N, C-alpha and C positions, 0 to 999 in steps of 0.2 A: 504494500500500500504506500502511496505517496504521502509525503509530509505536506503541511500547509505551505511551507516555503517552496517546495518543489512545484506544487500546483500553481502558486502565484507566478513563478518564473515561466512555467509551461504555458499558462494562459497568455502571458505577455508575448511570448515569441510565436505562439500559434496564431494569435490575432494580428501579428505583423512581424515577420521574421527579419526585417532589415533594421532592427533596432540595435543600438550599441549597448554595451553592458551598463554604461551610465544611464541611458534611457530606461532600460529595464529596472535598474535600481531605483530611479526616481519614481517610476510608475508603481512599483511594488512596495516602495518604502523599505527597501532592504539596502544593505551596504553593497558597494561594487564587489568587494571581496566575497561576500556571501553569494551574490549572483554568479560570479565567475566559478566559484567552487561548486555551486549547485548545477550549473550547466555542464561542467566537467563530469560530475557524478552521474547526471542523467545520460550523458553520452556513454560513459563507461559501462553503465548497467543496461544499456540498450533501449532505454525509454525513448531517447532521441535517436532515431535511426540515421538521419542525415539532415543536413541543411541544404536546401535545394532551391532552384529557380524554376518556375513554371513558364514554359514558352507556349504562346498561342500557336497551335499547329498550322493554322491557315497561313501564317506569316512565312512558313517554310513550304508552302504549297501542299501540305498534307490535308487535302480536302475531304477525304473519306475516313470516317471512323466507323468501325464495325465491331460487332460482338459475334463470336462464333461459339455455338454450343456443340459439344462433341460427346458422342456416345462411344465408349470403348469396350474392348474385350479384355481389358487389363485386369479386372477384378482386384484392384488395390495396388497393383504394381505398374506405376505410370512412368517407369524409368526411360523407356524408349521415347514416349511422347514428350516427356519433360525435356529430354536432350534435344529432340527435334525442334521444339518450340523455343528453347533457349537460344538456338542458333538463328532465329528469325528476328532481325532487328526491328521490324515493323510492329512486333507484338510488344505491348507495354505491360500487360498483366495476364496472369494465368492463375486460375483458381480451381481447386477441386470442389465440386458442389454435390448436394443431395438432390434427388429427384429423377426425372426421366433421363437426364444427361449426367455425365460424370465430370466434365470439365467445361469451363467457360474461359475464353480468351478475349482480350480487347486489342485491337490493332488500329493504327493510323496509317493511311496510305495516300499516295498522290493521285491515283487514278484507277480506272476499271482493270487495266492490265495488271497492276500490282495486286489488286484484289483477286483476280483470277489466279495469279501466281501463288498467292498465299493459300487459297483454297486447294490448289493442286499439291502444294508442299504438305499441308496437313493431311490430306486424303491419301498420300503416299505412305504415311506411317502405318505399319502393320496393325497396331493396336486400335486404330480408328475404324469403327464399323460404319458410322454415319456422322454427318455434321449438318448443322443448319446455321446459316449466316444472316445476321440482321444488320442493315445499314442504319446509322443514325442520321436522321433528317435534320433535326434541330436539337440543341441542348437547352433544356428549360432551366436546369439548375446544375451547377458544378461547384460544390462547396465541400471538398473532402475533409476539411477540418471542422465542419459543423458538429458532428457527433462528439468530438473531443472537447470543443468549446462548451457544448451543452452540459457535459459531465462536469467539467471544471467549474462552470458557473454554479451548478447545483452544489458542488462540494464546498465552494468558497463562500456560500451564503451563510 
């Protein structure tokens, strides 16, 4: 479980990651040393996985986003599929799921030719029995940090 200090620091950086340690200290009413030490501890224990920048895909001509649902014959051993997907740079996420399908992947692509190529690469994997691809037409909400901010807000009340 996180301490109150850790939650305050996390909330500050999740709501705006481009803050200096001094800015976080001012916002959380903690010393700069405490903020620095807390950040280092949160990185060391894996709570903070990475500090990153989010790029708008369309600025790189990545005009197609798709989700592919995959049904496999793997029965829990997804080694071959995982290795194949790991080698496809257009795939940004891969998750094992429950339900009619076993795996879902997210990919960003420039055009239909890249989409066709992705589908062919996935369907070549022996473990893949069938797949279904869904193209994103419009993104209504993309706020991946909202669940974390919701929990932090509740905990800090």
